[in-house]
N, C-alpha and C positions, 0 to 999 in steps of 0.2 A: 400527555408528554409526546406521544407519537405524532399527533397532529401538529404540535408546536415544532417538532423536529422536522417534519415534512415541509411545513411552511418556511422555516428558516433555510432549509436546504434548497427549496425551489426558488425562493426570492433572491438568493445570493447568486452572483455571477462569478466571474473570474476572481480568484482569491490571490492573496499576496503572501508567498512563502519568503521567509527572510534568508534562507540559505541560498546563496548565489551559486551559479555555475562556476566551477573551478574550486569551490571550497572543499575542505577535507570533510568527509561524512563522519558524523559523530558515531561512536561505537553503539552497537545494538546487540544485546544478549538477552534472550527472552524465551518463552515457551509458547506453544500453540498447538496446531493440529495439521496433519496431512492425512487425507483419506480417512478421517475419523479417529485417528490414533495420535497420541501425544507426540509432540515434535519439539526439539530444541533448536534454536537458531542463534548463531553467532556470526555477525556480519564479517568480521575479520577472517574467520575460517571459510566462509562462503566465497569471499573475494579471491581466495587462493585458486578457486576453480574457474573463475571467469567473472564477467560483470554481473551486477545484481540490480534488479528493478525492485525498489521498495515502493509499494503504493499504499498510502494511508487512506482509509475509508471510515466514515462516521459510525455506522452501526449495521451489523449483520442483519439480514432479512428485511431491510428496508428496500423500497423499490429500486432506487438508483444503485445501491450497493450490490443488490442481487444481480442486476443487469450488468454491472461492471465486472463482477466475479465471473459471470458466464462468458463475457467477452474475452477476459484474460484466459479462461479455460480453453476456449475455442482457438486462441492464438498460441497456445503453449508449444505446438510443434515448430512454429516459426521462431519463438524465443529460444527453444532448445537448439535448433539448427544454427542460430547465431551465437550459441555458447553461453546464453544468459540464464540466470535463475530469476524467478519471480516470487516475491513474498508479499502477501497482503498483511497490513497491520491495522488493528483497531483496538479500542479500549474494551471491547467485549471480553467476557470471562472465557476461560479455556473450554468449558463445557459447551458454551454456545458456539465457539469456533470449531469444535469437533463436528458438530452437526452441520454447520455452514460449509466446512471443508468438503463434506460429502455431497450435500444436497445442492449447493450452488457453485462451488469451485469444481465440482464433478471429479474429485480425487486427482485433479491435474496439477495442483500446486499448493503449497502450504499457506496457511494464514496464522498469524501470531499475535500475541498480546502486545499492544503498544502501551507501555507503562507511562504514568504521568511524566517521568523524567525523559523518556524518549519523545513523547509528544512535545515537550518544551524544547528539547535539544534540536529537534527538526523544525521547530516553530510552526506546528500544524494544529494548534489548539483552535477548536471551533468556538467562536464567540456566540454564546446563546444567552438569552434572558432566562431567568428562573433558576440558575445555578444547579442544573441537573447533573453535575459532575463533569469531569474533564473528558472531552471527546476530541477526536481528530477531525480535521476537515478532509476534503478530497484532494490530496496532493500526491503526485508521483515523482519519484527521484530515480534517475539512472545513475549508477555508481560504477565507475571503471575499476579495473583490477588494482590500480594504484590508490584506491580509496577516495578519489576525487569525484565530485558531483559533475556529471556532464549534461544533465537535463533536469530542469525543474518545471513541472506542469501542474499548476494549481487552478482548478476550476471545479465548481460544484456540479457541473454537467459531466457525467461519466464518459460520454461518447468519444472524446478525443484522447483519453488516457492510453488506451492500448496502441493505437496507431502511432502516436507521438513517441511513446517509450520504445516501441519496436523499431521505429526509424532511427532513434538515437543509438540503440544497441547495434544496429546494423552499420552505423556510421563509425563505430569505434574501430581503431586499428587493433587487430588481435594478433 
C-alpha cells in the first residue's frame, strides 16, 4: 500500500480542484490534534478571527506530507503576523494526527480529520487504484473572513504550497 501510494503521489503532477476562486467555502466541523492534544475545529468560528488556510494532505508520515508539515511549521510566525490560521486536513485517524501534530507539525499548528463528506465537498479526493479508502490529494485553500476562497493550489508537489498560501494571505485586505 505505501509503495503504491508513493508511486501515485510521485507520478501525479498538478491536480485539479473543482472549487474555484471566489466560491463560498463549504462548512468544516471536525476533530484533530494540536501539540498532541485533542482539538476541535469549526471553520465558521475560525473565520471570525481572520483568514484560514486549509491544506489537505494525503497521509501523515509519508515523505511529502512530512516535508510539507515541517515547511508550514517553519512559516507559522509569518502566517500569524498576517493574521491567518493554518489547519492541515487528512483522512488519518485522530490518534495518528496527535502524533503527527507533535513530531512533524512541531506543535506549531493543528491537523484535523478530513471526513469523507469534507473531502467530497472540497473536491480533493485522491484517485487511486485498489480502493484503499478515501484519501485527500494535496490541495491548499486560502479562505478570507467572508468565507470566500481566495486561492486554490492543487499540486502533488508540496514545495509551493506554503509560499503560495502565504502570499495569498498577505494579499488580503484586512
